[in-house]
All heavy atoms as a GROMACS GRO file, in nm:
protein
  575
    1GLN      N    1   4.796  -3.359  -2.555
    1GLN     CA    2   4.717  -3.387  -2.672
    1GLN      C    3   4.733  -3.273  -2.771
    1GLN      O    4   4.736  -3.157  -2.733
    1GLN     CB    5   4.570  -3.403  -2.632
    1GLN     CG    6   4.482  -3.444  -2.746
    1GLN     CD    7   4.338  -3.462  -2.703
    1GLN    OE1    8   4.290  -3.394  -2.614
    1GLN    NE2    9   4.271  -3.554  -2.765
    2ILE      N   10   4.747  -3.308  -2.899
    2ILE     CA   11   4.770  -3.209  -3.004
    2ILE      C   12   4.661  -3.218  -3.109
    2ILE      O   13   4.624  -3.327  -3.152
    2ILE     CB   14   4.909  -3.230  -3.070
    2ILE    CG1   15   5.019  -3.212  -2.966
    2ILE    CG2   16   4.928  -3.135  -3.187
    2ILE    CD1   17   5.158  -3.244  -3.017
    3LEU      N   18   4.608  -3.103  -3.148
    3LEU     CA   19   4.514  -3.095  -3.259
    3LEU      C   20   4.594  -3.058  -3.383
    3LEU      O   21   4.667  -2.958  -3.383
    3LEU     CB   22   4.407  -2.989  -3.231
    3LEU     CG   23   4.302  -2.967  -3.340
    3LEU    CD1   24   4.220  -3.093  -3.364
    3LEU    CD2   25   4.211  -2.852  -3.302
    4ILE      N   26   4.585  -3.138  -3.487
    4ILE     CA   27   4.665  -3.122  -3.609
    4ILE      C   28   4.640  -2.986  -3.674
    4ILE      O   29   4.527  -2.935  -3.675
    4ILE     CB   30   4.632  -3.235  -3.708
    4ILE    CG1   31   4.673  -3.370  -3.648
    4ILE    CG2   32   4.702  -3.215  -3.842
    4ILE    CD1   33   4.628  -3.490  -3.728
    5SER      N   34   4.746  -2.929  -3.732
    5SER     CA   35   4.736  -2.801  -3.800
    5SER      C   36   4.638  -2.806  -3.915
    5SER      O   37   4.636  -2.901  -3.992
    5SER     CB   38   4.875  -2.760  -3.852
    5SER     OG   39   4.868  -2.633  -3.912
    6HIS      N   40   4.556  -2.702  -3.922
    6HIS     CA   41   4.454  -2.693  -4.026
    6HIS      C   42   4.413  -2.548  -4.044
    6HIS      O   43   4.453  -2.462  -3.966
    6HIS     CB   44   4.332  -2.779  -3.990
    6HIS     CG   45   4.260  -2.730  -3.868
    6HIS    ND1   46   4.308  -2.748  -3.739
    6HIS    CD2   47   4.145  -2.660  -3.855
    6HIS    CE1   48   4.224  -2.694  -3.652
    6HIS    NE2   49   4.125  -2.638  -3.720
    7SER      N   50   4.336  -2.521  -4.147
    7SER     CA   51   4.282  -2.386  -4.169
    7SER      C   52   4.141  -2.400  -4.224
    7SER      O   53   4.099  -2.508  -4.264
    7SER     CB   54   4.370  -2.305  -4.264
    7SER     OG   55   4.369  -2.364  -4.393
    8HIS      N   56   4.070  -2.290  -4.226
    8HIS     CA   57   3.934  -2.285  -4.278
    8HIS      C   58   3.930  -2.178  -4.385
    8HIS      O   59   3.970  -2.064  -4.360
    8HIS     CB   60   3.834  -2.254  -4.168
    8HIS     CG   61   3.851  -2.341  -4.047
    8HIS    ND1   62   3.803  -2.470  -4.041
    8HIS    CD2   63   3.912  -2.319  -3.928
    8HIS    CE1   64   3.832  -2.523  -3.924
    8HIS    NE2   65   3.899  -2.433  -3.852
    9GLU      N   66   3.883  -2.211  -4.501
    9GLU     CA   67   3.885  -2.121  -4.615
    9GLU      C   68   3.803  -1.995  -4.591
    9GLU      O   69   3.847  -1.884  -4.623
    9GLU     CB   70   3.834  -2.193  -4.739
    9GLU     CG   71   3.854  -2.116  -4.867
    9GLU     CD   72   4.002  -2.095  -4.902
    9GLU    OE1   73   4.087  -2.174  -4.861
    9GLU    OE2   74   4.029  -1.995  -4.971
   10THR      N   75   3.684  -2.009  -4.533
   10THR     CA   76   3.594  -1.894  -4.519
   10THR      C   77   3.545  -1.872  -4.376
   10THR      O   78   3.455  -1.793  -4.354
   10THR     CB   79   3.471  -1.910  -4.610
   10THR    OG1   80   3.399  -2.029  -4.571
   10THR    CG2   81   3.510  -1.919  -4.756
   11MET      N   82   3.605  -1.941  -4.280
   11MET     CA   83   3.553  -1.934  -4.142
   11MET      C   84   3.662  -1.886  -4.048
   11MET      O   85   3.771  -1.943  -4.042
   11MET     CB   86   3.505  -2.072  -4.099
   11MET     CG   87   3.446  -2.074  -3.960
   11MET     SD   88   3.388  -2.240  -3.914
   11MET     CE   89   3.543  -2.327  -3.896
   12SER      N   90   3.631  -1.782  -3.971
   12SER     CA   91   3.715  -1.737  -3.860
   12SER      C   92   3.660  -1.801  -3.734
   12SER      O   93   3.546  -1.847  -3.731
   12SER     CB   94   3.713  -1.585  -3.847
   12SER     OG   95   3.765  -1.525  -3.963
   13GLU      N   96   3.739  -1.801  -3.627
   13GLU     CA   97   3.695  -1.861  -3.501
   13GLU      C   98   3.733  -1.773  -3.383
   13GLU      O   99   3.839  -1.711  -3.383
   13GLU     CB  100   3.760  -1.998  -3.482
   13GLU     CG  101   3.719  -2.099  -3.588
   13GLU     CD  102   3.795  -2.230  -3.575
   13GLU    OE1  103   3.918  -2.227  -3.594
   13GLU    OE2  104   3.732  -2.332  -3.546
   14VAL      N  105   3.646  -1.769  -3.283
   14VAL     CA  106   3.672  -1.702  -3.156
   14VAL      C  107   3.668  -1.811  -3.048
   14VAL      O  108   3.575  -1.891  -3.043
   14VAL     CB  109   3.567  -1.594  -3.126
   14VAL    CG1  110   3.590  -1.534  -2.987
   14VAL    CG2  111   3.570  -1.486  -3.232
   15PHE      N  112   3.770  -1.815  -2.964
   15PHE     CA  113   3.781  -1.915  -2.857
   15PHE      C  114   3.785  -1.847  -2.721
   15PHE      O  115   3.837  -1.736  -2.708
   15PHE     CB  116   3.910  -1.995  -2.873
   15PHE     CG  117   3.917  -2.079  -2.997
   15PHE    CD1  118   3.960  -2.024  -3.117
   15PHE    CD2  119   3.882  -2.213  -2.994
   15PHE    CE1  120   3.967  -2.101  -3.231
   15PHE    CE2  121   3.888  -2.291  -3.108
   15PHE     CZ  122   3.932  -2.235  -3.227
   16HIS      N  123   3.732  -1.916  -2.620
   16HIS     CA  124   3.742  -1.872  -2.481
   16HIS      C  125   3.782  -1.993  -2.398
   16HIS      O  126   3.719  -2.099  -2.406
   16HIS     CB  127   3.611  -1.814  -2.431
   16HIS     CG  128   3.619  -1.771  -2.287
   16HIS    ND1  129   3.685  -1.657  -2.249
   16HIS    CD2  130   3.573  -1.830  -2.175
   16HIS    CE1  131   3.678  -1.647  -2.118
   16HIS    NE2  132   3.611  -1.750  -2.070
   17ILE      N  133   3.887  -1.978  -2.318
   17ILE     CA  134   3.935  -2.087  -2.232
   17ILE      C  135   3.860  -2.082  -2.100
   17ILE      O  136   3.876  -1.987  -2.022
   17ILE     CB  137   4.087  -2.076  -2.208
   17ILE    CG1  138   4.164  -2.071  -2.342
   17ILE    CG2  139   4.136  -2.192  -2.122
   17ILE    CD1  140   4.146  -2.191  -2.431
   18VAL      N  141   3.778  -2.182  -2.075
   18VAL     CA  142   3.700  -2.191  -1.951
   18VAL      C  143   3.788  -2.243  -1.839
   18VAL      O  144   3.784  -2.191  -1.726
   18VAL     CB  145   3.576  -2.282  -1.971
   18VAL    CG1  146   3.500  -2.301  -1.842
   18VAL    CG2  147   3.486  -2.227  -2.081
   19SER      N  148   3.869  -2.345  -1.868
   19SER     CA  149   3.963  -2.397  -1.768
   19SER      C  150   4.080  -2.462  -1.843
   19SER      O  151   4.066  -2.504  -1.958
   19SER     CB  152   3.896  -2.498  -1.675
   19SER     OG  153   3.852  -2.612  -1.748
   20GLY      N  154   4.193  -2.470  -1.777
   20GLY     CA  155   4.310  -2.533  -1.836
   20GLY      C  156   4.397  -2.434  -1.912
   20GLY      O  157   4.388  -2.313  -1.895
   21SER      N  158   4.483  -2.490  -1.998
   21SER     CA  159   4.574  -2.406  -2.077
   21SER      C  160   4.617  -2.482  -2.203
   21SER      O  161   4.611  -2.605  -2.208
   21SER     CB  162   4.697  -2.367  -1.996
   21SER     OG  163   4.769  -2.481  -1.955
   22ALA      N  164   4.659  -2.405  -2.302
   22ALA     CA  165   4.701  -2.464  -2.428
   22ALA      C  166   4.802  -2.375  -2.496
   22ALA      O  167   4.807  -2.254  -2.473
   22ALA     CB  168   4.580  -2.484  -2.520
   23LYS      N  169   4.883  -2.436  -2.579
   23LYS     CA  170   4.972  -2.363  -2.668
   23LYS      C  171   4.900  -2.353  -2.802
   23LYS      O  172   4.857  -2.454  -2.857
   23LYS     CB  173   5.105  -2.436  -2.684
   23LYS     CG  174   5.203  -2.367  -2.774
   23LYS     CD  175   5.332  -2.449  -2.782
   23LYS     CE  176   5.435  -2.383  -2.869
   23LYS     NZ  177   5.560  -2.463  -2.875
   24VAL      N  178   4.888  -2.232  -2.854
   24VAL     CA  179   4.824  -2.208  -2.983
   24VAL      C  180   4.934  -2.177  -3.084
   24VAL      O  181   5.019  -2.093  -3.058
   24VAL     CB  182   4.724  -2.090  -2.975
   24VAL    CG1  183   4.657  -2.068  -3.110
   24VAL    CG2  184   4.620  -2.114  -2.867
   25ILE      N  185   4.931  -2.248  -3.195
   25ILE     CA  186   5.029  -2.223  -3.300
   25ILE      C  187   4.954  -2.171  -3.422
   25ILE      O  188   4.863  -2.237  -3.472
   25ILE     CB  189   5.108  -2.350  -3.338
   25ILE    CG1  190   5.180  -2.406  -3.216
   25ILE    CG2  191   5.206  -2.324  -3.451
   25ILE    CD1  192   5.115  -2.523  -3.152
   26GLU      N  193   4.988  -2.050  -3.466
   26GLU     CA  194   4.929  -1.987  -3.585
   26GLU      C  195   5.041  -1.957  -3.682
   26GLU      O  196   5.126  -1.874  -3.655
   26GLU     CB  197   4.859  -1.856  -3.549
   26GLU     CG  198   4.735  -1.867  -3.465
   26GLU     CD  199   4.669  -1.731  -3.449
   26GLU    OE1  200   4.651  -1.660  -3.549
   26GLU    OE2  201   4.640  -1.696  -3.334
   27ASP      N  202   5.041  -2.027  -3.797
   27ASP     CA  203   5.148  -2.014  -3.894
   27ASP      C  204   5.283  -2.026  -3.822
   27ASP      O  205   5.312  -2.130  -3.767
   27ASP     CB  206   5.136  -1.884  -3.975
   27ASP     CG  207   5.019  -1.887  -4.073
   27ASP    OD1  208   4.984  -1.998  -4.120
   27ASP    OD2  209   4.964  -1.781  -4.102
   28GLU      N  210   5.363  -1.921  -3.818
   28GLU     CA  211   5.496  -1.926  -3.757
   28GLU      C  212   5.498  -1.880  -3.612
   28GLU      O  213   5.602  -1.883  -3.546
   28GLU     CB  214   5.592  -1.839  -3.838
   28GLU     CG  215   5.602  -1.876  -3.984
   28GLU     CD  216   5.663  -2.014  -4.005
   28GLU    OE1  217   5.757  -2.049  -3.932
   28GLU    OE2  218   5.615  -2.086  -4.094
   29ASN      N  219   5.384  -1.835  -3.559
   29ASN     CA  220   5.379  -1.780  -3.423
   29ASN      C  221   5.311  -1.876  -3.328
   29ASN      O  222   5.224  -1.953  -3.367
   29ASN     CB  223   5.301  -1.647  -3.424
   29ASN     CG  224   5.363  -1.545  -3.518
   29ASN    OD1  225   5.483  -1.521  -3.511
   29ASN    ND2  226   5.283  -1.490  -3.607
   30SER      N  227   5.349  -1.867  -3.201
   30SER     CA  228   5.281  -1.948  -3.098
   30SER      C  229   5.268  -1.865  -2.970
   30SER      O  230   5.345  -1.772  -2.946
   30SER     CB  231   5.357  -2.077  -3.070
   30SER     OG  232   5.482  -2.051  -3.011
   31TYR      N  233   5.167  -1.899  -2.892
   31TYR     CA  234   5.144  -1.832  -2.765
   31TYR      C  235   5.065  -1.926  -2.674
   31TYR      O  236   5.002  -2.020  -2.718
   31TYR     CB  237   5.072  -1.698  -2.783
   31TYR     CG  238   4.946  -1.704  -2.868
   31TYR    CD1  239   4.821  -1.723  -2.810
   31TYR    CD2  240   4.952  -1.689  -3.006
   31TYR    CE1  241   4.707  -1.728  -2.887
   31TYR    CE2  242   4.838  -1.695  -3.085
   31TYR     CZ  243   4.714  -1.713  -3.024
   31TYR     OH  244   4.600  -1.718  -3.100
   32ILE      N  245   5.074  -1.899  -2.544
   32ILE     CA  246   5.005  -1.978  -2.443
   32ILE      C  247   4.876  -1.906  -2.402
   32ILE      O  248   4.877  -1.784  -2.381
   32ILE     CB  249   5.094  -1.999  -2.318
   32ILE    CG1  250   5.226  -2.064  -2.354
   32ILE    CG2  251   5.019  -2.079  -2.210
   32ILE    CD1  252   5.216  -2.205  -2.408
   33VAL      N  253   4.767  -1.982  -2.394
   33VAL     CA  254   4.641  -1.927  -2.343
   33VAL      C  255   4.603  -2.004  -2.216
   33VAL      O  256   4.629  -2.123  -2.204
   33VAL     CB  257   4.529  -1.935  -2.449
   33VAL    CG1  258   4.557  -1.840  -2.564
   33VAL    CG2  259   4.510  -2.077  -2.502
   34ASN      N  260   4.544  -1.932  -2.123
   34ASN     CA  261   4.507  -1.988  -1.993
   34ASN      C  262   4.361  -1.958  -1.963
   34ASN      O  263   4.296  -1.879  -2.033
   34ASN     CB  264   4.595  -1.927  -1.884
   34ASN     CG  265   4.741  -1.960  -1.904
   34ASN    OD1  266   4.782  -2.074  -1.893
   34ASN    ND2  267   4.821  -1.858  -1.936
   35MET      N  268   4.313  -2.016  -1.853
   35MET     CA  269   4.176  -1.994  -1.810
   35MET      C  270   4.143  -1.844  -1.811
   35MET      O  271   4.221  -1.763  -1.761
   35MET     CB  272   4.156  -2.050  -1.668
   35MET     CG  273   4.015  -2.034  -1.614
   35MET     SD  274   3.993  -2.113  -1.454
   35MET     CE  275   4.094  -2.007  -1.351
   36GLY      N  276   4.031  -1.810  -1.873
   36GLY     CA  277   3.986  -1.671  -1.879
   36GLY      C  278   4.029  -1.597  -2.004
   36GLY      O  279   3.978  -1.490  -2.034
   37ASP      N  280   4.123  -1.654  -2.080
   37ASP     CA  281   4.169  -1.590  -2.204
   37ASP      C  282   4.072  -1.616  -2.320
   37ASP      O  283   4.010  -1.722  -2.327
   37ASP     CB  284   4.308  -1.642  -2.244
   37ASP     CG  285   4.418  -1.600  -2.151
   37ASP    OD1  286   4.398  -1.503  -2.074
   37ASP    OD2  287   4.526  -1.663  -2.156
   38SER      N  288   4.065  -1.520  -2.409
   38SER     CA  289   3.991  -1.534  -2.534
   38SER      C  290   4.083  -1.496  -2.648
   38SER      O  291   4.172  -1.412  -2.630
   38SER     CB  292   3.867  -1.444  -2.536
   38SER     OG  293   3.777  -1.481  -2.434
   39PHE      N  294   4.063  -1.556  -2.765
   39PHE     CA  295   4.146  -1.521  -2.880
   39PHE      C  296   4.070  -1.548  -3.009
   39PHE      O  297   3.970  -1.619  -3.010
   39PHE     CB  298   4.280  -1.597  -2.876
   39PHE     CG  299   4.269  -1.747  -2.872
   39PHE    CD1  300   4.286  -1.821  -2.987
   39PHE    CD2  301   4.243  -1.813  -2.754
   39PHE    CE1  302   4.276  -1.959  -2.985
   39PHE    CE2  303   4.234  -1.951  -2.750
   39PHE     CZ  304   4.250  -2.024  -2.865
   40TYR      N  305   4.121  -1.490  -3.117
   40TYR     CA  306   4.056  -1.491  -3.248
   40TYR      C  307   4.155  -1.545  -3.352
   40TYR      O  308   4.272  -1.507  -3.352
   40TYR     CB  309   4.018  -1.346  -3.281
   40TYR     CG  310   3.968  -1.321  -3.420
   40TYR    CD1  311   3.840  -1.357  -3.458
   40TYR    CD2  312   4.049  -1.259  -3.514
   40TYR    CE1  313   3.792  -1.332  -3.586
   40TYR    CE2  314   4.003  -1.233  -3.643
   40TYR     CZ  315   3.875  -1.270  -3.678
   40TYR     OH  316   3.829  -1.245  -3.804
   41ILE      N  317   4.106  -1.634  -3.437
   41ILE     CA  318   4.187  -1.686  -3.547
   41ILE      C  319   4.115  -1.655  -3.677
   41ILE      O  320   3.999  -1.697  -3.696
   41ILE     CB  321   4.212  -1.837  -3.532
   41ILE    CG1  322   4.289  -1.864  -3.404
   41ILE    CG2  323   4.288  -1.890  -3.655
   41ILE    CD1  324   4.315  -2.010  -3.375
   42LYS      N  325   4.182  -1.581  -3.765
   42LYS     CA  326   4.123  -1.540  -3.892
   42LYS      C  327   4.114  -1.658  -3.988
   42LYS      O  328   4.193  -1.753  -3.978
   42LYS     CB  329   4.206  -1.428  -3.957
   42LYS     CG  330   4.206  -1.301  -3.877
   42LYS     CD  331   4.280  -1.183  -3.935
   42LYS     CE  332   4.372  -1.204  -4.048
   42LYS     NZ  333   4.441  -1.082  -4.092
   43ALA      N  334   4.021  -1.648  -4.084
   43ALA     CA  335   4.010  -1.749  -4.189
   43ALA      C  336   4.142  -1.758  -4.265
   43ALA      O  337   4.217  -1.661  -4.273
   43ALA     CB  338   3.897  -1.712  -4.285
   44LYS      N  339   4.170  -1.876  -4.317
   44LYS     CA  340   4.287  -1.906  -4.400
   44LYS      C  341   4.419  -1.910  -4.322
   44LYS      O  342   4.524  -1.925  -4.383
   44LYS     CB  343   4.298  -1.810  -4.518
   44LYS     CG  344   4.178  -1.814  -4.610
   44LYS     CD  345   4.194  -1.719  -4.726
   44LYS     CE  346   4.066  -1.721  -4.811
   44LYS     NZ  347   4.073  -1.625  -4.919
   45VAL      N  348   4.415  -1.897  -4.189
   45VAL     CA  349   4.537  -1.904  -4.108
   45VAL      C  350   4.552  -2.047  -4.058
   45VAL      O  351   4.463  -2.101  -3.993
   45VAL     CB  352   4.531  -1.806  -3.990
   45VAL    CG1  353   4.647  -1.828  -3.895
   45VAL    CG2  354   4.527  -1.662  -4.039
   46ASN      N  355   4.666  -2.110  -4.089
   46ASN     CA  356   4.694  -2.244  -4.036
   46ASN      C  357   4.709  -2.234  -3.886
   46ASN      O  358   4.781  -2.148  -3.835
   46ASN     CB  359   4.823  -2.301  -4.097
   46ASN     CG  360   4.805  -2.343  -4.240
   46ASN    OD1  361   4.703  -2.401  -4.275
   46ASN    ND2  362   4.902  -2.312  -4.324
   47HIS      N  363   4.641  -2.324  -3.813
   47HIS     CA  364   4.649  -2.321  -3.668
   47HIS      C  365   4.638  -2.462  -3.611
   47HIS      O  366   4.581  -2.551  -3.673
   47HIS     CB  367   4.543  -2.229  -3.609
   47HIS     CG  368   4.402  -2.264  -3.647
   47HIS    ND1  369   4.349  -2.234  -3.770
   47HIS    CD2  370   4.303  -2.328  -3.578
   47HIS    CE1  371   4.224  -2.276  -3.776
   47HIS    NE2  372   4.194  -2.334  -3.660
   48SER      N  373   4.697  -2.477  -3.494
   48SER     CA  374   4.687  -2.603  -3.419
   48SER      C  375   4.693  -2.571  -3.271
   48SER      O  376   4.726  -2.458  -3.231
   48SER     CB  377   4.798  -2.699  -3.460
   48SER     OG  378   4.924  -2.645  -3.429
   49PHE      N  379   4.662  -2.671  -3.190
   49PHE     CA  380   4.664  -2.655  -3.045
   49PHE      C  381   4.741  -2.769  -2.983
   49PHE      O  382   4.730  -2.884  -3.025
   49PHE     CB  383   4.520  -2.660  -2.988
   49PHE     CG  384   4.429  -2.555  -3.043
   49PHE    CD1  385   4.342  -2.585  -3.147
   49PHE    CD2  386   4.431  -2.426  -2.992
   49PHE    CE1  387   4.257  -2.489  -3.198
   49PHE    CE2  388   4.346  -2.330  -3.045
   49PHE     CZ  389   4.260  -2.361  -3.146
   50GLU      N  390   4.817  -2.737  -2.880
   50GLU     CA  391   4.879  -2.838  -2.794
   50GLU      C  392   4.824  -2.812  -2.654
   50GLU      O  393   4.856  -2.710  -2.593
   50GLU     CB  394   5.031  -2.824  -2.795
   50GLU     CG  395   5.099  -2.926  -2.706
   50GLU     CD  396   5.250  -2.910  -2.705
   50GLU    OE1  397   5.306  -2.843  -2.792
   50GLU    OE2  398   5.312  -2.968  -2.612
   51PHE      N  399   4.740  -2.904  -2.608
   51PHE     CA  400   4.678  -2.886  -2.477
   51PHE      C  401   4.778  -2.924  -2.369
   51PHE      O  402   4.833  -3.034  -2.369
   51PHE     CB  403   4.550  -2.966  -2.469
   51PHE     CG  404   4.447  -2.918  -2.568
   51PHE    CD1  405   4.428  -2.985  -2.688
   51PHE    CD2  406   4.375  -2.802  -2.544
   51PHE    CE1  407   4.335  -2.939  -2.781
   51PHE    CE2  408   4.283  -2.756  -2.637
   51PHE     CZ  409   4.263  -2.824  -2.756
   52LEU      N  410   4.804  -2.832  -2.276
   52LEU     CA  411   4.906  -2.850  -2.174
   52LEU      C  412   4.852  -2.920  -2.050
   52LEU      O  413   4.930  -2.964  -1.966
   52LEU     CB  414   4.966  -2.713  -2.137
   52LEU     CG  415   5.022  -2.635  -2.258
   52LEU    CD1  416   5.070  -2.498  -2.213
   52LEU    CD2  417   5.133  -2.713  -2.326
   53GLU      N  418   4.720  -2.927  -2.040
   53GLU     CA  419   4.651  -2.996  -1.931
   53GLU      C  420   4.507  -3.016  -1.976
   53GLU      O  421   4.471  -2.976  -2.087
   53GLU     CB  422   4.658  -2.912  -1.803
   53GLU     CG  423   4.598  -2.773  -1.818
   53GLU     CD  424   4.617  -2.688  -1.693
   53GLU    OE1  425   4.571  -2.730  -1.584
   53GLU    OE2  426   4.678  -2.580  -1.704
   54ASP      N  427   4.426  -3.081  -1.894
   54ASP     CA  428   4.284  -3.094  -1.928
   54ASP      C  429   4.228  -2.954  -1.948
   54ASP      O  430   4.242  -2.868  -1.860
   54ASP     CB  431   4.206  -3.167  -1.819
   54ASP     CG  432   4.238  -3.316  -1.815
   54ASP    OD1  433   4.287  -3.369  -1.917
   54ASP    OD2  434   4.212  -3.378  -1.711
   55THR      N  435   4.168  -2.929  -2.064
   55THR     CA  436   4.124  -2.794  -2.099
   55THR      C  437   3.982  -2.797  -2.152
   55THR      O  438   3.946  -2.885  -2.231
   55THR     CB  439   4.218  -2.736  -2.207
   55THR    OG1  440   4.352  -2.734  -2.156
   55THR    CG2  441   4.176  -2.596  -2.247
   56VAL      N  442   3.903  -2.701  -2.105
   56VAL     CA  443   3.768  -2.681  -2.157
   56VAL      C  444   3.767  -2.545  -2.224
   56VAL      O  445   3.808  -2.446  -2.165
   56VAL     CB  446   3.663  -2.686  -2.044
   56VAL    CG1  447   3.524  -2.651  -2.098
   56VAL    CG2  448   3.663  -2.822  -1.975
   57MET      N  449   3.722  -2.544  -2.351
   57MET     CA  450   3.711  -2.416  -2.420
   57MET      C  451   3.582  -2.415  -2.502
   57MET      O  452   3.531  -2.520  -2.541
   57MET     CB  453   3.832  -2.388  -2.507
   57MET     CG  454   3.855  -2.480  -2.620
   57MET     SD  455   4.007  -2.429  -2.707
   57MET     CE  456   4.014  -2.554  -2.832
   58ILE      N  457   3.531  -2.295  -2.520
   58ILE     CA  458   3.415  -2.279  -2.608
   58ILE      C  459   3.461  -2.198  -2.728
   58ILE      O  460   3.558  -2.122  -2.720
   58ILE     CB  461   3.296  -2.210  -2.537
   58ILE    CG1  462   3.337  -2.075  -2.481
   58ILE    CG2  463   3.240  -2.299  -2.428
   58ILE    CD1  464   3.222  -1.996  -2.421
   59TYR      N  465   3.394  -2.220  -2.841
   59TYR     CA  466   3.433  -2.143  -2.958
   59TYR      C  467   3.312  -2.112  -3.044
   59TYR      O  468   3.210  -2.180  -3.038
   59TYR     CB  469   3.541  -2.214  -3.039
   59TYR     CG  470   3.497  -2.339  -3.110
   59TYR    CD1  471   3.464  -2.335  -3.245
   59TYR    CD2  472   3.490  -2.460  -3.044
   59TYR    CE1  473   3.423  -2.450  -3.312
   59TYR    CE2  474   3.451  -2.574  -3.110
   59TYR     CZ  475   3.417  -2.569  -3.244
   59TYR     OH  476   3.378  -2.682  -3.310
   60PHE      N  477   3.328  -2.007  -3.120
   60PHE     CA  478   3.225  -1.961  -3.213
   60PHE      C  479   3.284  -1.959  -3.352
   60PHE      O  480   3.395  -1.910  -3.373
   60PHE     CB  481   3.178  -1.820  -3.176
   60PHE     CG  482   3.120  -1.810  -3.038
   60PHE    CD1  483   3.202  -1.775  -2.931
   60PHE    CD2  484   2.986  -1.837  -3.016
   60PHE    CE1  485   3.150  -1.766  -2.803
   60PHE    CE2  486   2.934  -1.828  -2.888
   60PHE     CZ  487   3.015  -1.794  -2.782
   61ASN      N  488   3.211  -2.014  -3.447
   61ASN     CA  489   3.251  -2.009  -3.588
   61ASN      C  490   3.189  -1.886  -3.651
   61ASN      O  491   3.069  -1.862  -3.637
   61ASN     CB  492   3.202  -2.133  -3.663
   61ASN     CG  493   3.261  -2.260  -3.608
   61ASN    OD1  494   3.372  -2.259  -3.559
   61ASN    ND2  495   3.188  -2.368  -3.616
   62LEU      N  496   3.268  -1.809  -3.720
   62LEU     CA  497   3.222  -1.689  -3.788
   62LEU      C  498   3.240  -1.711  -3.937
   62LEU      O  499   3.350  -1.697  -3.991
   62LEU     CB  500   3.301  -1.567  -3.741
   62LEU     CG  501   3.305  -1.545  -3.590
   62LEU    CD1  502   3.404  -1.438  -3.554
   62LEU    CD2  503   3.166  -1.510  -3.538
   63GLU      N  504   3.134  -1.753  -4.004
   63GLU     CA  505   3.140  -1.784  -4.146
   63GLU      C  506   3.131  -1.658  -4.228
   63GLU      O  507   3.045  -1.574  -4.206
   63GLU     CB  508   3.025  -1.879  -4.183
   63GLU     CG  509   3.031  -1.932  -4.323
   63GLU     CD  510   3.146  -2.029  -4.346
   63GLU    OE1  511   3.182  -2.103  -4.254
   63GLU    OE2  512   3.199  -2.030  -4.458
   64ASP      N  513   3.221  -1.643  -4.325
   64ASP     CA  514   3.218  -1.530  -4.416
   64ASP      C  515   3.116  -1.558  -4.523
   64ASP      O  516   3.136  -1.644  -4.608
   64ASP     CB  517   3.356  -1.508  -4.477
   64ASP     CG  518   3.360  -1.391  -4.573
   64ASP    OD1  519   3.257  -1.322  -4.588
   64ASP    OD2  520   3.467  -1.370  -4.634
   65SER      N  521   3.008  -1.484  -4.521
   65SER     CA  522   2.901  -1.505  -4.619
   65SER      C  523   2.925  -1.428  -4.748
   65SER      O  524   2.848  -1.437  -4.841
   65SER     CB  525   2.767  -1.461  -4.558
   65SER     OG  526   2.769  -1.322  -4.535
   66GLY      N  527   3.032  -1.349  -4.749
   66GLY     CA  528   3.059  -1.269  -4.867
   66GLY      C  529   2.984  -1.137  -4.866
   66GLY      O  530   2.996  -1.057  -4.956
   67TYR      N  531   2.906  -1.113  -4.760
   67TYR     CA  532   2.829  -0.988  -4.749
   67TYR      C  533   2.922  -0.872  -4.719
   67TYR      O  534   3.008  -0.880  -4.633
   67TYR     CB  535   2.724  -1.001  -4.638
   67TYR     CG  536   2.648  -0.873  -4.611
   67TYR    CD1  537   2.550  -0.829  -4.697
   67TYR    CD2  538   2.679  -0.798  -4.500
   67TYR    CE1  539   2.482  -0.712  -4.673
   67TYR    CE2  540   2.612  -0.678  -4.474
   67TYR     CZ  541   2.514  -0.638  -4.560
   67TYR     OH  542   2.447  -0.520  -4.536
   68VAL      N  543   2.905  -0.764  -4.788
   68VAL     CA  544   2.981  -0.643  -4.764
   68VAL      C  545   2.881  -0.537  -4.716
   68VAL      O  546   2.780  -0.512  -4.782
   68VAL     CB  547   3.052  -0.594  -4.891
   68VAL    CG1  548   3.125  -0.463  -4.865
   68VAL    CG2  549   3.147  -0.701  -4.942
   69SER      N  550   2.909  -0.478  -4.600
   69SER     CA  551   2.814  -0.379  -4.546
   69SER      C  552   2.811  -0.255  -4.635
   69SER      O  553   2.906  -0.222  -4.706
   69SER     CB  554   2.854  -0.341  -4.404
   69SER     OG  555   2.980  -0.280  -4.402
   70GLY      N  556   2.701  -0.186  -4.629
   70GLY     CA  557   2.682  -0.066  -4.707
   70GLY      C  558   2.534  -0.041  -4.725
   70GLY      O  559   2.451  -0.099  -4.655
   71GLU      N  560   2.500   0.043  -4.815
   71GLU     CA  561   2.359   0.073  -4.838
   71GLU      C  562   2.290  -0.046  -4.903
   71GLU      O  563   2.346  -0.111  -4.992
   71GLU     CB  564   2.344   0.195  -4.927
   71GLU     CG  565   2.385   0.323  -4.858
   71GLU     CD  566   2.358   0.446  -4.945
   71GLU    OE1  567   2.287   0.432  -5.047
   71GLU    OE2  568   2.407   0.551  -4.908
   72VAL      N  569   2.170  -0.071  -4.858
   72VAL     CA  570   2.089  -0.182  -4.913
   72VAL      C  571   1.971  -0.125  -4.988
   72VAL      O  572   1.910  -0.030  -4.949
   72VAL     CB  573   2.041  -0.275  -4.801
   72VAL    CG1  574   1.956  -0.386  -4.858
   72VAL    CG2  575   2.159  -0.330  -4.727
   0.00000   0.00000   0.00000
């Protein structure tokens, strides 16, 4: 199963593979992730997944609110 390539304008994502494995494609690069692996995809990066077997993963969306740290 393949998830079509896409990107998010202001959202980064963190993924954790609970079980299974997948090929992750980011722009021109690709890598394999397996059970126990975690990875990060920055906003505006085209990415897709090719699931190599039944895979369970959890992910967190990190929305860029435009906030810049510093003195308040």
